[in-house]
C-alpha angles and dihedrals in degrees: 000000000000118000130190130186099156092094124348115008110258131172110181116200108180106292093344140064132244095201112113119227096226115085101227095056088045089056091050091050092047094052091047092050094048087055096039111171093016129093114253110207119238088236091059093049091049091047089053092051102039109009117219095339111057115177120252087251091054098108092048092047091049090052088052090054091049091051090050091051091049090051091052091048093047092051094045097044095040090235131136113258090243090057091050090051091049101041111018116026103023132190109226131178105288098003150351137290133202114216119205129177123239111282096021100096120060095211090059090052090047093053092047091052092048091051089049091051093049091049092050091048091051089051091051094249099133096169094057090044091051091052092048094048092047092050091047094052092044089065090069114096096178136312112340112275090354092169097048105083149203097023119217118218096274093053091041089058094048094046092046089053091051095046091049089051090050091053092047092050090047089055092045091049092052090048089053093050090049089054088053092051096256096137094131092049095055098047097090093046092050093046088060096040096055090053091050094044102037098178101034101123095189093059092044090052091051090049091051091050094047091049092048092050089048092057094257101119094149092055090047090056090046090055089054094047093049091052093046092051092050093047096048095044099042104027104021090234137122121225115267121276088249092059093043089056090051090052091051091048091052090048092058095034091239105205090221088074090067096067137055094267090066094061116120109280093014128100131351101297098076102009 
């Protein structure tokens, strides 16, 4: 079994698929997979399906969806239904749990790679960290559960957590490549990211630093000015002191920006 939630929902069972065509069972499956190995309360599953006003027939309908999922799993895995109920999609006190083996669920692999990258970065091994972060981000095939919509509150919370992690790892990966001297390599990614995340000061700071190190000081200052204008006009805020210090460092071509210590969040220049 190979399961993916970092993009479209997929549940590969040999040559077939265990993903139901109807949306409500897909939402049940998604919530179970995002909590693989843990019991998901019946109340959470019903909130995902019907919000704050589940029908009186909600518990019975949910049981029907669980039975349908078990049937798909049994057919795809070539297992008796009783074995699926015992070992794969379990009934537990108060709810249900999906059990997956190591290596079957992409989000588990993603989290392991992120932890590996963070550990390598803490140990000063930027090259291993870079490899781990790249592999983690390569698992994403689009927004999480992009084809399971609309999300109820439980799925919204889980998806928001994943998307925030993706953005954080993206920023950490760029930081690592900057440490390794990959300023030219990250320029195109950052050009897109600052458009997508208009007020993300960390990404703007990284873009300014990469531009400066690439001999494009004027463009680096333009990035700062564009962000400042947007923030003051739309939010009534000034950029952080950290970003202001980076702008001043670019203005005077502070030599500390040309080495690892000048990276955003590192050293005295932009601290």
